[in-house]
C-alpha positions as CSV (number, residue, x, y, z in Angstrom):
1,M,7.5,-37.8,3.0
2,A,6.2,-34.0,3.8
3,A,9.2,-32.8,1.7
4,E,8.4,-35.5,-1.2
5,N,4.8,-34.1,-1.0
6,H,5.8,-30.6,-1.4
7,L,8.0,-31.2,-4.2
8,L,5.1,-33.0,-5.9
9,D,2.8,-30.1,-5.4
10,V,5.7,-27.6,-6.8
11,G,6.1,-30.2,-9.9
12,I,2.2,-30.2,-10.4
13,M,2.0,-26.5,-10.2
14,F,4.9,-25.9,-12.9
15,A,3.6,-28.4,-15.2
16,A,0.0,-27.1,-14.8
17,V,0.9,-23.4,-15.7
18,A,3.2,-24.5,-18.5
19,S,0.2,-26.4,-20.0
20,V,-2.2,-23.5,-19.7
21,G,0.2,-21.1,-20.9
22,V,0.4,-23.1,-24.1
23,L,-3.2,-23.3,-24.3
24,A,-3.6,-19.3,-23.8
25,N,-0.9,-18.7,-26.5
26,R,-2.7,-21.1,-28.9
27,L,-5.9,-19.0,-28.1
28,D,-4.2,-15.7,-28.5
29,Q,-5.2,-14.8,-24.7
30,S,-3.3,-13.4,-21.8
31,V,-1.9,-16.1,-19.8
32,I,-2.9,-14.4,-16.4
33,P,-6.3,-15.4,-16.1
34,F,-5.4,-19.0,-17.1
35,Y,-2.8,-19.1,-14.4
36,I,-5.4,-17.9,-11.9
37,L,-8.0,-20.3,-12.9
38,I,-5.9,-23.4,-12.9
39,G,-4.5,-22.5,-9.4
40,M,-8.1,-22.3,-8.1
41,L,-8.9,-25.5,-9.8
42,L,-6.0,-27.5,-8.4
43,G,-6.3,-25.8,-5.2
44,P,-8.0,-26.9,-1.7
45,H,-11.2,-25.0,-2.6
46,V,-12.1,-27.0,-5.7
47,L,-10.4,-30.4,-5.9
48,G,-10.0,-30.6,-2.0
49,E,-13.9,-29.9,-1.6
50,F,-14.5,-33.3,-3.6
51,G,-11.9,-35.3,-1.6
52,L,-9.4,-35.3,-4.3
53,P,-5.7,-34.6,-4.0
54,F,-4.9,-31.1,-4.3
55,V,-1.9,-28.5,-4.5
56,E,-1.1,-27.3,-1.1
57,E,-0.1,-23.6,-0.2
58,T,3.4,-24.6,0.7
59,T,6.1,-22.3,1.8
60,F,7.7,-22.5,-1.6
61,V,4.6,-21.2,-3.3
62,E,4.1,-18.4,-0.6
63,I,7.8,-17.2,-1.0
64,G,7.6,-17.7,-4.9
65,A,4.6,-15.5,-5.0
66,E,6.4,-12.8,-3.0
67,L,9.3,-13.1,-5.5
68,G,6.8,-12.7,-8.6
69,I,5.8,-9.3,-7.0
70,V,9.3,-8.3,-6.4
71,F,10.6,-9.1,-9.8
72,L,7.8,-7.7,-11.7
73,L,8.0,-4.4,-9.7
74,F,11.8,-4.6,-10.1
75,F,11.4,-4.5,-14.0
76,L,8.8,-1.6,-13.6
77,G,11.5,0.3,-11.9
78,L,14.1,-0.5,-14.7
79,E,11.6,1.0,-17.2
80,F,11.1,4.0,-14.8
81,N,14.5,5.6,-13.7
82,L,15.0,8.5,-11.2
83,D,15.6,11.2,-13.7
84,R,12.3,10.0,-15.7
85,L,10.5,10.2,-12.2
86,I,11.7,13.7,-11.4
87,E,11.0,14.8,-14.9
88,S,7.4,13.6,-14.8
89,K,6.7,14.5,-11.2
90,E,4.2,17.3,-12.0
91,R,2.3,14.9,-14.6
92,I,2.5,11.9,-12.0
93,G,1.1,14.2,-9.4
94,K,-1.8,15.3,-11.4
95,A,-2.5,11.9,-13.0
96,G,-2.3,10.1,-9.5
97,T,-4.4,12.8,-7.6
98,I,-7.1,12.2,-10.3
99,D,-6.9,8.6,-9.8
100,L,-7.0,8.7,-6.1
101,G,-9.9,11.3,-5.9
102,I,-12.1,9.4,-8.4
103,N,-11.4,5.7,-7.3
104,F,-10.6,6.1,-3.6
105,G,-13.6,8.3,-3.0
106,A,-15.9,5.8,-5.0
107,G,-14.5,3.1,-2.8
108,L,-15.4,5.2,0.5
109,V,-18.9,6.0,-0.9
110,L,-19.4,2.2,-1.6
111,G,-17.9,1.0,1.6
112,Y,-20.3,3.1,3.6
113,V,-23.4,2.4,1.7
114,V,-22.8,-1.2,2.2
115,F,-21.1,-1.4,5.8
116,D,-22.2,2.0,7.2
117,A,-19.0,2.1,9.2
118,F,-15.7,3.9,8.7
119,L,-13.1,1.1,9.0
120,P,-14.9,-1.3,6.7
121,A,-15.4,1.6,4.3
122,L,-11.7,2.6,4.4
123,L,-10.7,-1.1,3.8
124,V,-13.3,-1.2,0.7
125,A,-11.8,2.0,-0.4
126,G,-8.3,0.6,-0.6
127,I,-9.4,-2.7,-2.2
128,V,-11.1,-1.0,-5.2
129,Y,-8.7,1.8,-5.4
130,I,-5.4,0.3,-6.1
131,S,-4.7,-1.2,-9.7
132,S,-2.3,-4.3,-9.6
133,S,1.3,-3.2,-10.7
134,A,2.3,-6.9,-11.1
135,I,-0.6,-7.8,-13.4
136,I,-0.4,-4.5,-15.4
137,T,3.3,-4.6,-15.8
138,K,3.1,-8.3,-17.0
139,S,0.4,-7.3,-19.5
140,L,2.4,-4.2,-20.6
141,I,5.4,-6.5,-21.4
142,D,3.2,-9.3,-23.1
143,L,1.3,-6.9,-25.4
144,G,4.3,-4.7,-26.4
145,W,2.9,-1.6,-24.8
146,I,5.9,-1.0,-22.5
147,A,7.7,1.2,-25.2
148,N,4.6,3.0,-26.3
149,N,3.6,6.5,-25.1
150,E,0.6,5.2,-23.1
151,S,2.9,3.4,-20.9
152,D,4.1,6.7,-19.3
153,P,0.8,7.7,-17.7
154,M,0.1,3.9,-16.6
155,L,3.6,3.6,-15.0
156,G,3.4,7.1,-13.3
157,T,-0.1,6.4,-12.0
158,L,1.2,2.9,-10.7
159,V,4.3,4.8,-9.0
160,Y,1.8,7.2,-7.2
161,E,-0.5,4.3,-6.2
162,D,2.3,2.2,-5.0
163,L,3.7,5.3,-3.0
164,F,0.2,6.2,-1.6
165,I,-0.5,2.2,-0.5
166,A,2.8,2.3,1.5
167,V,1.5,4.9,3.8
168,Y,-2.2,3.7,3.7
169,L,-1.3,0.1,4.5
170,S,0.7,1.5,7.7
171,I,-2.3,3.5,8.8
172,V,-4.8,0.9,8.1
173,S,-2.8,-2.0,9.7
174,A,-2.4,0.3,12.9
175,L,-6.1,1.2,13.1
176,V,-7.4,-2.4,12.3
177,L,-4.7,-4.6,13.9
178,G,-3.7,-2.0,16.5
179,G,-7.1,-1.5,18.0
180,G,-7.7,1.9,16.5
181,D,-4.5,3.2,18.2
182,V,-4.0,6.7,16.2
183,G,-0.5,7.0,17.9
184,E,0.7,3.7,16.6
185,A,-0.9,4.7,13.2
186,I,1.4,7.9,13.0
187,E,4.3,5.9,14.2
188,S,4.0,3.5,11.5
189,V,3.5,6.0,8.8
190,G,6.6,7.9,10.0
191,L,8.6,4.5,9.8
192,A,7.3,3.8,6.2
193,M,8.1,7.3,5.1
194,G,11.5,7.2,6.6
195,F,12.4,3.9,4.7
196,I,11.1,5.1,1.6
197,L,13.1,8.3,1.9
198,L,16.2,6.0,2.7
199,L,15.4,4.2,-0.5
200,L,15.2,7.4,-2.5
201,L,18.6,8.5,-1.2
202,V,20.0,5.1,-2.1
203,V,18.7,5.4,-5.6
204,Y,19.9,9.1,-6.1
205,F,23.4,8.5,-4.6
206,G,24.2,4.8,-5.1
207,T,24.6,4.7,-8.9
208,A,28.3,4.2,-8.6
209,W,28.0,1.5,-6.0
210,F,25.3,-0.4,-8.1
211,E,27.7,-0.2,-11.1
212,R,30.6,-1.7,-9.2
213,A,28.4,-4.3,-7.7
214,L,27.3,-5.4,-11.2
215,H,31.0,-5.5,-12.6
216,T,31.7,-9.1,-13.5
217,Q,32.5,-11.3,-16.3
218,S,30.1,-14.2,-14.9
219,N,26.6,-14.3,-15.8
220,E,26.0,-16.4,-12.6
221,F,27.5,-13.9,-10.2
222,F,25.8,-11.2,-12.1
223,V,22.4,-12.8,-11.6
224,L,23.1,-13.8,-8.0
225,R,24.3,-10.3,-7.0
226,V,21.2,-8.7,-8.6
227,I,18.8,-11.1,-6.9
228,G,20.6,-10.9,-3.5
229,I,20.6,-7.0,-3.5
230,T,16.9,-6.7,-4.7
231,V,15.5,-9.6,-2.4
232,L,17.4,-8.4,0.7
233,V,16.1,-5.0,0.3
234,A,12.6,-6.1,-0.3
235,G,12.6,-8.4,2.5
236,A,14.1,-5.5,4.9
237,A,11.2,-3.2,3.7
238,L,8.6,-5.9,4.5
239,A,10.0,-6.1,7.9
240,A,9.7,-2.5,8.5
241,G,6.2,-2.4,7.5
242,V,6.8,-1.1,3.8
243,S,5.5,-3.1,0.8
244,E,8.2,-5.2,-0.8
245,A,6.9,-4.1,-4.1
246,V,7.6,-0.5,-3.4
247,A,11.2,-1.4,-2.5
248,A,11.6,-3.5,-5.4
249,F,10.4,-0.6,-7.6
250,F,13.1,1.6,-6.1
251,I,15.9,-0.8,-6.6
252,G,14.9,-1.5,-10.1
253,M,15.1,2.5,-10.5
254,A,18.7,2.3,-9.0
255,F,19.8,-0.2,-11.3
256,S,18.2,1.7,-14.2
257,S,20.9,4.3,-13.9
258,T,23.8,2.0,-14.4
259,D,25.0,0.7,-17.7
260,Y,23.9,-2.8,-17.3
261,V,20.1,-2.3,-18.2
262,D,20.1,-4.5,-21.1
263,E,21.8,-7.3,-19.4
264,L,19.6,-7.1,-16.6
265,E,16.6,-7.5,-18.7
266,H,18.2,-10.3,-20.7
267,N,19.5,-12.5,-17.7
268,L,16.4,-11.9,-15.3
269,E,13.4,-11.9,-17.9
270,A,12.9,-15.7,-17.4
271,I,13.2,-15.6,-13.7
272,R,10.6,-12.9,-13.7
273,D,8.2,-14.6,-15.8
274,T,8.6,-17.9,-13.8
275,F,7.8,-16.4,-10.5
276,A,5.2,-14.1,-11.9
277,A,3.4,-17.4,-12.9
278,V,3.9,-18.6,-9.5
279,F,2.1,-15.3,-8.0
280,F,-0.8,-15.6,-10.2
281,F,-1.2,-19.4,-9.5
282,W,-1.1,-18.4,-5.9
283,I,-3.9,-16.0,-6.3
284,G,-6.1,-18.7,-7.7
285,L,-4.9,-21.2,-5.0
286,V,-6.1,-19.0,-2.0
287,T,-9.4,-18.2,-3.7
288,D,-12.4,-20.0,-2.5
289,P,-15.1,-19.9,-5.0
290,L,-17.6,-21.2,-2.7
291,L,-17.4,-17.7,-0.9
292,F,-18.5,-16.1,-4.2
293,P,-22.3,-16.7,-4.0
294,A,-22.8,-14.7,-0.9
295,V,-20.9,-11.7,-1.9
296,A,-21.9,-11.9,-5.6
297,G,-24.3,-8.9,-5.5
298,L,-21.5,-6.8,-3.7
299,V,-18.9,-7.9,-6.2
300,L,-21.1,-7.1,-9.2
301,L,-21.9,-3.7,-7.6
302,A,-18.4,-2.9,-7.2
303,V,-17.5,-3.9,-10.6
304,L,-20.4,-1.8,-12.2
305,V,-19.1,1.2,-10.2
306,T,-15.3,0.9,-10.2
307,T,-14.8,-0.1,-13.8
308,P,-16.1,3.0,-15.3
309,T,-14.2,5.2,-12.6
310,K,-11.0,3.4,-13.6
311,L,-11.7,4.1,-17.2
312,V,-12.3,7.8,-16.7
313,S,-9.4,8.4,-14.4
314,G,-7.0,6.6,-16.8
315,F,-8.4,8.3,-19.7
316,L,-8.0,11.7,-17.9
317,A,-4.5,10.7,-16.7
318,G,-3.6,10.2,-20.6
319,R,-5.0,13.7,-21.3
320,V,-2.7,14.9,-18.6
321,Y,0.1,13.5,-20.6
322,G,-1.1,15.0,-23.7
323,L,-2.1,11.8,-25.2
324,D,-4.8,11.6,-28.0
325,D,-8.2,10.0,-27.4
326,R,-7.0,6.6,-28.7
327,R,-4.0,6.3,-26.4
328,S,-5.8,7.8,-23.4
329,T,-8.6,5.1,-23.9
330,R,-5.7,2.6,-23.7
331,V,-4.6,4.2,-20.4
332,G,-8.1,3.7,-19.0
333,L,-8.3,0.0,-20.1
334,G,-4.9,-0.9,-18.9
335,M,-5.7,0.5,-15.3
336,V,-9.0,-1.6,-14.5
337,T,-7.1,-4.5,-13.3
338,R,-6.8,-5.1,-9.4
339,G,-4.8,-7.9,-7.7
340,E,-2.1,-8.3,-5.1
341,F,-2.5,-5.3,-2.8
342,S,-6.4,-5.8,-2.7
343,L,-5.7,-9.3,-1.4
344,I,-3.2,-7.8,1.2
345,I,-5.9,-5.4,2.6
346,A,-8.4,-8.3,2.8
347,T,-6.1,-10.2,5.0
348,I,-5.8,-7.1,7.3
349,A,-9.5,-7.1,7.6
350,V,-9.3,-10.8,8.7
351,G,-6.6,-9.8,11.3
352,G,-9.0,-7.2,12.9
353,A,-12.1,-9.7,13.0
354,G,-13.7,-9.6,16.5
355,V,-11.5,-6.9,17.6
356,T,-11.9,-3.6,15.8
357,I,-14.1,-5.1,12.8
358,P,-17.2,-7.7,13.4
359,E,-16.2,-11.1,12.4
360,S,-19.1,-11.3,9.8
361,T,-18.0,-8.0,8.3
362,A,-14.4,-9.1,8.1
363,A,-15.5,-12.5,6.4
364,T,-17.6,-10.4,3.9
365,I,-14.6,-8.2,3.1
366,Q,-12.3,-11.2,2.7
367,A,-14.8,-13.0,0.5
368,F,-15.6,-9.6,-1.5
369,A,-12.0,-8.9,-2.1
370,V,-11.1,-12.4,-3.7
371,G,-14.1,-12.4,-6.0
372,Y,-13.4,-8.7,-7.0
373,V,-9.9,-9.4,-7.6
374,L,-10.6,-12.5,-9.6
375,V,-13.3,-10.7,-11.8
376,M,-11.1,-7.5,-12.3
377,S,-7.9,-9.4,-13.2
378,I,-9.8,-11.2,-15.8
379,L,-11.7,-8.2,-17.1
380,G,-8.8,-6.0,-17.1
381,T,-6.4,-8.2,-19.0
382,T,-9.2,-8.9,-21.5
383,L,-9.8,-5.3,-22.1
384,M,-6.4,-4.8,-22.8
385,R,-6.2,-7.6,-25.0
386,Y,-9.1,-6.4,-27.1
387,S,-8.4,-2.4,-26.5
388,S,-8.5,-1.8,-30.3
389,V,-12.4,-2.4,-30.3
390,F,-12.8,0.4,-27.8
391,E,-10.4,2.6,-29.3
392,E,-12.0,2.8,-32.4
393,R,-15.4,3.6,-30.9
394,V,-13.9,6.3,-29.1
395,V,-12.1,7.7,-32.0
396,T,-15.1,7.7,-34.4
397,R,-16.9,9.8,-31.8
398,S,-14.2,12.5,-31.8
399,S,-13.4,14.0,-35.1
400,S,-11.0,16.4,-33.7
401,E,-8.5,13.8,-32.7
402,P,-5.9,12.0,-34.8
403,T,-6.7,8.3,-35.6
404,R,-3.4,6.8,-36.2
405,A,-2.7,3.6,-34.3
């Protein structure tokens, strides 16, 4: 009976995201906020609160959400091969450092003002700093920006953020979950950096092996081999304390050096979009809107503070890449979205409740994170959708920059 109920839950989930996807297309809106909102509506925190049948967070949904992150970041890697990464390393470093300094710094200040303690401030800094690679990649693809010049600073900054967050999560996990053990934090960082270095070596020297792995006349075997390699490495990374998203990104870069990029995109596009829908639905499913009133002021404060900081750092990143004001504005608008990593950081806070962080503080951080992510995911995708309005205003104020689209 349990298996039957779980299958029904999965069926309801796919029917729901398909329906709201049609609605979003008819309204000419991004599907992402619709997926999140329908997940919230059908979950235990809305329907369940009224004693109605609701969709449960089954193992399939949890793993499907993980796969959504993996495949979205895999496609990001396909668009950003190692040669391109090396060629752009200076610009990525500059743009990423600007992004880190402005947004992580703002988060630290915000965290100290609200909680007046180091660990909570460190957690808040991570939550408001990291943009959502998964949501932004999906939006770039949906809007057709992925082939435009503004995608370069956006993808480069996301690469920088994902690499930084791999180290950050290792440190924070050790400090919060390990009882503040600095030695354990250093060990975790060493393990994470070692795994990332190993992935870089695989990307650099493994092109011929990946080429052979994909050589088959069967689409079935082709897809199974790609999924097998990508998910296996992502799972190994997660077991080693490294983000599965970072690992999937590197594997995507490894495949991007082969002659099969077009086949990869063609055969895996539907799989990516399917599990991406599950991921966004899962965000809504685990979000409890009843927590929002208690942290509404904090969420509003964070939105007012950190939206402008991302707009500024994104604009400056565009200038680092030599873009004009119009396209630099697009970069700033595109980087506003927060998502999956912010939620992961919130779970770390909950894990340290009553040990390294007061329980009330941990609960506040968790509620703040889910509210903040929901607002910023909707705000960010909406800003990207209607970027032309902001672009025109910026361009009209700067007569020295070209005004072409």
